[in-house]
C-alpha positions as CSV (number, residue, x, y, z in Angstrom):
1,M,1.4,-25.4,-20.0
2,S,-1.1,-27.4,-18.0
3,I,-4.5,-26.3,-17.0
4,K,-3.4,-26.1,-13.3
5,V,-0.6,-23.7,-14.1
6,I,-2.9,-21.5,-16.3
7,L,-5.5,-21.4,-13.5
8,F,-2.8,-20.6,-11.0
9,I,-1.6,-17.7,-13.1
10,L,-5.2,-16.4,-13.6
11,F,-5.9,-16.7,-9.9
12,C,-2.7,-14.7,-9.0
13,G,-3.6,-12.0,-11.6
14,F,-7.1,-11.7,-10.2
15,A,-5.8,-11.8,-6.6
16,G,-3.2,-9.1,-7.4
17,G,-5.9,-7.0,-9.0
18,A,-8.2,-7.3,-6.1
19,I,-5.4,-6.4,-3.6
20,S,-4.3,-3.5,-5.5
21,A,-7.8,-2.3,-6.1
22,G,-8.4,-2.6,-2.3
23,Y,-5.2,-0.8,-1.5
24,V,-6.1,2.1,-3.8
25,A,-9.6,2.2,-2.6
26,F,-8.5,2.4,1.0
27,I,-6.0,5.3,0.4
28,T,-8.5,6.9,-1.8
29,L,-11.2,6.7,0.9
30,L,-8.6,8.4,3.4
31,G,-8.2,11.3,0.9
32,V,-4.6,10.6,0.4
33,F,-4.7,11.2,-3.4
34,E,-6.6,14.5,-3.0
35,K,-4.0,15.7,-0.5
36,L,-1.1,14.4,-2.6
37,T,-2.3,16.2,-5.8
38,E,-3.3,19.3,-3.9
39,K,0.1,19.5,-2.3
40,Y,1.9,19.2,-5.7
41,K,-0.7,21.2,-7.7
42,A,-1.4,18.2,-9.9
43,N,-5.2,17.9,-9.6
44,Q,-5.6,17.2,-13.4
45,Y,-3.3,14.0,-12.9
46,S,-5.2,12.3,-10.0
47,Y,-6.7,9.6,-12.4
48,Q,-3.3,8.8,-13.8
49,I,-1.8,8.7,-10.3
50,E,-4.4,6.2,-9.1
51,T,-4.0,4.1,-12.4
52,L,-0.3,4.0,-11.9
53,T,-0.6,3.0,-8.4
54,I,-2.9,0.2,-9.3
55,I,-0.5,-1.0,-12.0
56,G,2.5,-0.8,-9.6
57,V,0.9,-2.8,-6.9
58,T,-0.4,-5.4,-9.2
59,L,3.1,-5.8,-10.9
60,G,4.6,-5.9,-7.4
61,N,2.3,-8.7,-6.5
62,V,3.3,-10.7,-9.7
63,V,7.0,-10.2,-8.9
64,Y,6.6,-11.2,-5.4
65,T,4.3,-14.2,-6.1
66,F,6.4,-15.7,-8.9
67,Q,9.8,-14.7,-7.3
68,L,10.8,-12.9,-10.4
69,S,14.2,-11.2,-10.4
70,P,14.0,-8.5,-13.1
71,P,17.4,-7.8,-14.8
72,L,17.9,-4.3,-13.6
73,G,21.5,-4.1,-12.8
74,T,23.0,-1.9,-10.2
75,I,21.9,1.5,-11.8
76,G,18.4,0.1,-12.4
77,F,18.1,-1.0,-8.9
78,V,19.3,2.3,-7.6
79,F,16.8,4.1,-9.9
80,F,13.9,1.7,-8.8
81,T,14.6,2.1,-5.1
82,L,14.9,5.9,-5.5
83,L,11.4,5.9,-7.2
84,G,10.1,3.7,-4.4
85,G,11.4,6.0,-1.7
86,I,10.0,9.1,-3.4
87,F,6.5,7.3,-3.7
88,T,6.6,6.2,0.0
89,G,7.7,9.6,1.1
90,C,4.9,11.4,-0.8
91,L,2.4,8.8,0.4
92,A,3.5,9.1,4.0
93,G,3.3,12.9,3.9
94,A,-0.2,12.9,2.4
95,L,-1.3,10.2,4.8
96,A,0.0,12.2,7.7
97,E,-2.1,15.2,6.7
98,T,-5.1,12.9,6.3
99,L,-4.8,11.2,9.7
100,N,-6.4,14.1,11.5
101,V,-9.5,11.8,11.4
102,F,-8.4,9.8,14.5
103,P,-8.9,12.7,17.1
104,I,-12.3,13.7,15.4
105,L,-13.4,10.1,15.3
106,S,-12.4,9.4,18.9
107,R,-14.4,12.5,20.1
108,R,-17.5,11.5,18.1
109,L,-17.5,7.9,19.3
110,N,-16.8,8.8,22.8
111,I,-13.7,6.6,23.0
112,R,-11.1,9.2,23.9
113,E,-10.0,7.4,27.1
114,Y,-9.7,4.0,25.3
115,L,-7.5,5.3,22.3
116,P,-4.2,4.6,23.8
117,Y,-5.2,1.0,24.3
118,V,-6.4,0.8,20.7
119,L,-3.0,2.2,19.4
120,I,-1.1,-0.1,21.7
121,A,-3.1,-3.2,20.6
122,A,-2.6,-2.2,16.9
123,A,1.1,-1.8,17.4
124,L,1.4,-5.1,19.3
125,G,-0.7,-6.9,16.6
126,K,1.5,-5.5,13.9
127,A,4.7,-6.6,15.8
128,L,3.3,-10.1,16.4
129,G,2.2,-10.5,12.9
130,S,5.6,-9.4,11.5
131,T,7.3,-11.8,13.9
132,I,5.1,-14.8,12.9
133,Q,5.7,-14.0,9.3
134,L,9.5,-13.8,9.7
135,M,9.6,-17.0,11.8
136,F,7.4,-19.1,9.8
137,F,6.8,-17.9,6.4
138,K,10.3,-16.7,5.1
């Protein structure tokens, strides 16, 4: 392998690690892991859950970056998507409990009357970003 390929692989590995660490740090800061482990009475496993999340996000970045197609077969694909759905559902439930921070933050910062505009701007930004990605980067 050439030095260029090796440096690209290292860069992607470090970038994936940074993205996964940032993702886990963000949802940890929101208190999602605490709510998740509290809900399922698994407080002793919170470190393992965070570690597995980091590993999963990093591997997902590697698969996406290098456009790998793991030979899972139909049964493996069903199992993989089932686990992804369970994780997404648990994460969404824990995040929904954690998002009580918005009303408190809006009251403390005195921006209650502007909150609908902030939410509309966030939704439009997400829609515009998704449209641009779909049109130009797929």
